[in-house]
C-alpha positions, 0 to 999 in steps of 0.5 A: 580727533573727533570727526567733523561729519557724522560717522556711520556709528553716529547715524545708526546709534540708539537715541540718547541725551547729552549729560550736564556739565559739572556746575558745583562741588561734589563728593564721592567715593570714586571719581573716574576721569574719562567717558570711554569704554574703560571709564564706563566699564569701571563705573558700571562695575563699581556701582554694582558693588554698591560704591558711589561713583562720579564720572567726568568726561571732557567732551562726550561719552564715547566721543573718541576711540570708544565710539569710532573703532572697528567693533572687534571683540577678541582676546589678546593685546596690541603686543604680540604674544611671543614678545610678551613671553620674551619679556615676562616668561610663559607662565606670566604671559599665560596669566595675562592672556587669560585676563584678556579672554576674561575681558571678552567674556565680560563683554559677552555677558553684558550682551546677554541682557539684549542691549539695543542696537549692539548687534553682536555677530560671532567669529573672527578670521585672521587671514595671511597675505603670505603662504605660511600654512605650516607656520599657522598650523604650529601657531594653532597648536601652540595656542591650544597647548600653551594658552588653552585657546582653540583656533581652527586652521583654515587651508587656503582652499577654504579661505578662498572659497569663503573670501573671493580673493587671491590676496589671501592664503591660510587663516586662523579662525577664532570662534570665541571672538565677535563684532559689535556696534561699539557706540551702541554698547557705550550708550547702553553702559552709560544708561545703566550707570545712571540707572544704578545711581551713578552720575555722569558729567560731560563737557567737564575737563580736569584743569588741576588736581590734588592727588596727594592726600587721603582725600583727593580732588579734581578741579574743573572749570565750574566745580570740584570733585572730591573722592577717596579714589581717582581712576584715570581712564583712557588716553586723550584726556591725559594731555591737559592737567596730567602731562606726566601721563601724556608723556608715556603715550604715542597717539596713533590714528587709524581710518575707517570707512563704510560703503554704500549698500552693495548687497549682491556684489558683497555677498558673492565676494565675502561669504563670512559674517564675522570680522576679518583681519589680515596678518600685516603689521599695520593691516586691514580689518573689516566686516560686513554690516547688513548690505555694507562693508566696514573697512579699516586700516592705514595706521599713522602717527598723524592723527588728522583726517586725510583729505582723500580718505574715501578714495584711499579706503576705496583703493584699499578695498579694491586691491583685495576685492577688485570685483567690488569696483566701483566702490563708493565710501559713504562715511569715513572717519579717523579715530585716535588711539594711544599706545605705550612704548611696550604696546601693552595697556597701562593698568594698576595703582600709581599711588594709594587711591590713584589708579590708571587704565590707559594705552589700550592701542588697537585692542580696547574692547576686551582690555577695557572691560578687563582693566575695569574688572581688575581695578574694581577688584583692587579697590573693593577687595584689595585684589592685586591681580593688577600687579601682573601689568607692573612690568608694563608700566609708565615709560616715556614715549620719547616726545616728538622724536618718539612719534617720528620713530613710531611712524618710521617703524610703521613705514618699515613694517609696511615695506616688509609686508609688501616685500613678503607678499611679493616674494610669496606670489613669486614662489606661488608662480614657481611652485603652484599649489592646487588652488593657484592652478585652479585660479590660473585655469579660471 
């Protein structure tokens, strides 16, 4: 759901103008439905391959998840690698993971052009809220051996020297990851699309579609788009004219807040410029932006904004960094994203000339670029790498019952997280490590 007050990203975004509504019939080679990152990357890549492209967006470019997310760019998917391996095998999982890393590089390559206001900062630290050093060391070894991705193990001593909290133990550091201002990246992509001759129409929802013939068409309130290829991008746009696609998605909300400036206190608590996330199954993620802290978390299938959101996020921050109190949240919002039942993106050809790039969950900044690359290659070169995602197709999400089950699963995960963390703290008290002894001594 779009926020009702300006978000931090809106307040700090580069200037841009609204695009017109579609007011007439139009012909093109590729019609893209959806103006989030998937649609923007798709249009930009196709235009660079000299294809004629029209992009239509029901609201505004990057109005939803693409302009509201935490800004993390890192390899992987919403689904965890062990579960992907269980489903498709190690070799197939390796190929998928390589594609996800390629998505990171595609974003990095675009940033080399010096895009205004995107402000890329390298590094991601994935911290553990339970004491599991040996497990993390083995995970780092597996990632290097099986997926050719070097993650650096940080012992608890190094973590707590960097992040002044006893909530965390060990961590894995990913030097390939980075964080950005996502809204400014979306603005830069939209402007490049128009420089390359692409046409973007906002406030242009699809009401009906004829996608069965060689020449397909999309009907909007004031005009029709005829195209040889149609690409459905994103998730929120699918609920009107395409209920069969919407039924495969579970809408999920996450909440983000940005504090008032707090440079002195913040610098003593968080001595790391990259992005940070924890190992909770519905965990916290955050990053320092200038003299403020951007903090996100609290996943829910209820997509409305809680009335006490600022207070909730301030309490979450204080539970990890009590030294930052009192914490004032200046800007807070709720972003809606969509998951498939298998927690993998929906990428590929639905029928000749009809493509989908959707269900990116909480891992969209790399996978949208990757999806655009795969589908562009599929259209232009008849490259069939998109078939790697065939095992993760369109699966009915269960309707209202599916949403309730997803929420119950989140609650169960949160309870298990709390149980694991309490058990880890009890174990630490019984068998203190050097770092706990040091903390107890003050």
